[in-house]
C-alpha positions as CSV (number, residue, x, y, z in Angstrom):
1,X,-76.4,171.6,-80.3
2,X,-76.7,173.6,-83.5
3,X,-73.6,175.0,-85.2
4,X,-73.6,177.8,-87.7
5,X,-74.2,175.5,-90.7
6,X,-77.2,173.9,-88.8
7,X,-78.6,177.4,-88.2
8,X,-78.3,178.3,-91.8
9,X,-80.0,175.1,-93.0
10,X,-82.8,175.6,-90.5
11,X,-83.3,179.2,-91.7
12,X,-83.7,177.7,-95.3
13,X,-86.0,174.9,-94.2
14,X,-88.4,177.1,-92.2
15,X,-89.1,179.2,-95.3
16,X,-90.3,178.1,-98.8
17,X,-88.2,175.3,-100.2
18,X,-87.1,176.1,-103.8
19,X,-89.5,174.9,-106.4
20,X,-86.9,173.3,-108.7
21,X,-85.6,169.8,-109.6
22,X,-82.9,169.8,-106.9
23,X,-84.1,172.0,-104.1
24,X,-81.6,170.8,-101.6
25,X,-78.7,171.5,-104.0
26,X,-80.0,175.1,-104.2
27,X,-80.2,175.3,-100.4
28,X,-76.7,173.9,-100.2
29,X,-75.4,176.5,-102.5
30,X,-77.0,179.3,-100.4
31,X,-75.5,178.0,-97.1
32,X,-72.1,177.2,-98.5
33,X,-72.2,173.4,-98.2
34,X,-72.5,170.3,-100.4
35,X,-75.9,168.9,-101.2
36,X,-74.8,165.7,-99.5
37,X,-73.9,167.5,-96.3
38,X,-77.3,169.3,-96.2
39,X,-79.1,166.1,-96.8
40,X,-77.1,164.3,-94.1
41,X,-77.9,167.0,-91.6
42,X,-81.6,167.2,-92.5
43,X,-81.7,163.4,-92.1
44,X,-80.1,163.8,-88.6
45,X,-82.7,166.4,-87.6
46,X,-85.4,163.9,-88.6
47,X,-83.7,161.0,-86.7
48,X,-83.4,163.2,-83.5
49,X,-87.0,164.2,-83.7
50,X,-86.2,167.9,-84.4
51,X,-87.9,167.8,-87.8
52,X,-91.3,166.3,-88.1
53,X,-91.9,166.7,-91.8
54,X,-91.1,168.6,-95.0
55,X,-94.3,169.3,-96.8
56,X,-96.0,171.3,-99.4
57,X,-98.4,174.1,-98.2
58,X,-101.5,174.4,-100.3
59,X,-102.8,177.9,-100.5
60,X,-106.3,176.7,-100.4
61,X,-108.1,179.9,-101.3
62,X,-105.9,180.5,-104.3
63,X,-106.6,176.8,-105.3
64,X,-110.3,177.4,-105.2
65,X,-111.2,175.9,-101.8
66,X,-113.3,178.7,-100.4
67,X,-114.5,176.8,-97.3
68,X,-112.3,177.1,-94.3
69,X,-113.5,176.7,-90.7
70,X,-112.1,176.1,-87.3
71,X,-114.5,173.6,-85.7
72,X,-114.4,173.7,-81.9
73,X,-115.7,170.7,-80.0
74,X,-116.8,170.1,-76.4
75,X,-115.4,166.7,-75.7
76,X,-115.5,164.9,-72.3
77,X,-111.9,164.5,-71.0
78,X,-112.0,160.7,-71.1
79,X,-113.0,160.8,-74.8
80,X,-110.4,163.4,-76.1
81,X,-107.8,160.9,-77.3
82,X,-110.4,158.7,-79.1
83,X,-112.1,161.8,-80.6
84,X,-108.8,163.3,-81.7
85,X,-107.6,160.2,-83.4
86,X,-110.9,159.7,-85.2
87,X,-111.3,163.3,-86.3
88,X,-107.7,163.4,-87.6
89,X,-108.6,160.6,-90.0
90,X,-110.8,162.9,-92.1
91,X,-108.9,164.1,-95.1
92,X,-110.5,167.6,-94.9
93,X,-109.0,168.1,-91.4
94,X,-105.6,169.6,-91.6
95,X,-105.1,170.4,-87.9
96,X,-106.5,168.8,-84.7
97,X,-105.5,170.0,-81.3
98,X,-106.6,169.7,-77.7
99,X,-106.6,173.0,-75.8
100,X,-107.7,174.1,-72.4
101,X,-111.2,175.2,-72.0
102,X,-111.7,178.9,-71.4
103,X,-114.1,180.6,-69.0
104,X,-117.4,180.9,-70.9
105,X,-116.0,178.9,-73.9
106,X,-116.2,175.2,-73.0
107,X,-114.6,173.8,-76.1
108,X,-111.4,171.8,-75.7
109,X,-110.7,170.2,-79.1
110,X,-110.1,172.3,-82.3
111,X,-110.1,171.0,-85.8
112,X,-109.3,173.0,-88.9
113,X,-111.6,171.9,-91.8
114,X,-111.2,172.8,-95.5
115,X,-113.7,172.3,-98.3
116,X,-115.1,173.8,-101.5
117,X,-117.4,176.1,-99.5
118,X,-118.8,176.7,-96.0
119,X,-121.6,174.1,-96.6
120,X,-118.9,171.5,-97.3
121,X,-117.2,172.3,-94.1
122,X,-120.5,172.0,-92.2
123,X,-121.0,168.5,-93.8
124,X,-117.6,167.4,-92.6
125,X,-118.3,168.6,-89.1
126,X,-121.6,166.7,-89.1
127,X,-119.8,163.6,-90.3
128,X,-117.2,163.9,-87.6
129,X,-120.0,164.4,-85.1
130,X,-121.8,161.3,-86.4
131,X,-118.6,159.2,-86.3
132,X,-117.6,160.3,-82.8
133,X,-120.9,160.8,-81.1
134,X,-119.8,164.3,-80.0
135,X,-122.7,166.7,-80.7
136,X,-121.6,170.0,-79.1
137,X,-119.5,172.0,-81.6
138,X,-119.3,175.4,-83.3
139,X,-118.0,176.3,-86.7
140,X,-115.9,179.4,-86.8
141,X,-115.7,180.2,-90.5
142,X,-112.8,182.2,-91.9
143,X,-113.8,185.3,-93.8
144,X,-110.3,186.6,-94.7
145,X,-106.7,185.3,-94.5
146,X,-104.2,187.8,-93.3
147,X,-101.1,185.6,-92.9
148,X,-100.1,182.1,-93.7
149,X,-96.4,181.3,-93.2
150,X,-94.3,178.5,-91.8
151,X,-93.0,178.8,-88.3
152,X,-89.8,180.8,-87.9
153,X,-87.5,179.5,-85.2
154,X,-84.2,181.1,-86.2
155,X,-84.1,184.5,-87.8
C-alpha cells in the first residue's frame, strides 16, 4: 500500500500544485525526494488507477463567470447512461452525476453548469434538454460560494 513517502506526495497533490516552472521539483524538495522519484510514483498512481487527473481549477467567479447552476434532471432509468454521456459533452458542464432519487425530489441526474450569467446557464440547460429529449429539470442557481477546495484524503 502507501509508504510514508507516498503519503507525503499525496498530501502535496491533494492541495494546490506550485505555480512555477518545475512544480514537481518543488514538491520533491518538500517531501525529501528527487523530482524523478516523485514523478515515478505519481505515474504509478496513474497506472494503478489511484490518480484520475492532475488539473487546474478555475475559480470561475474570480474569472468573471457569474453564472453557476446545478441542473437536476428527471431521467428514466433506462436513459440515464445515454443522457449522462451526452450531457457530459457540453463544455459548460463540469460535473455530471447520477444520484438516487429522494422522497419528494424525483431528480436522479445532476449537472453542474457554468456560464457568463444565469441566463447563459439556462440556455445550456435548454440545449441539453433539446439534445437529449429530457424535459423535466430544475436549475438551482448558486448565490454565494463558501468553499471550493480539492478533496483531502490524507491529512
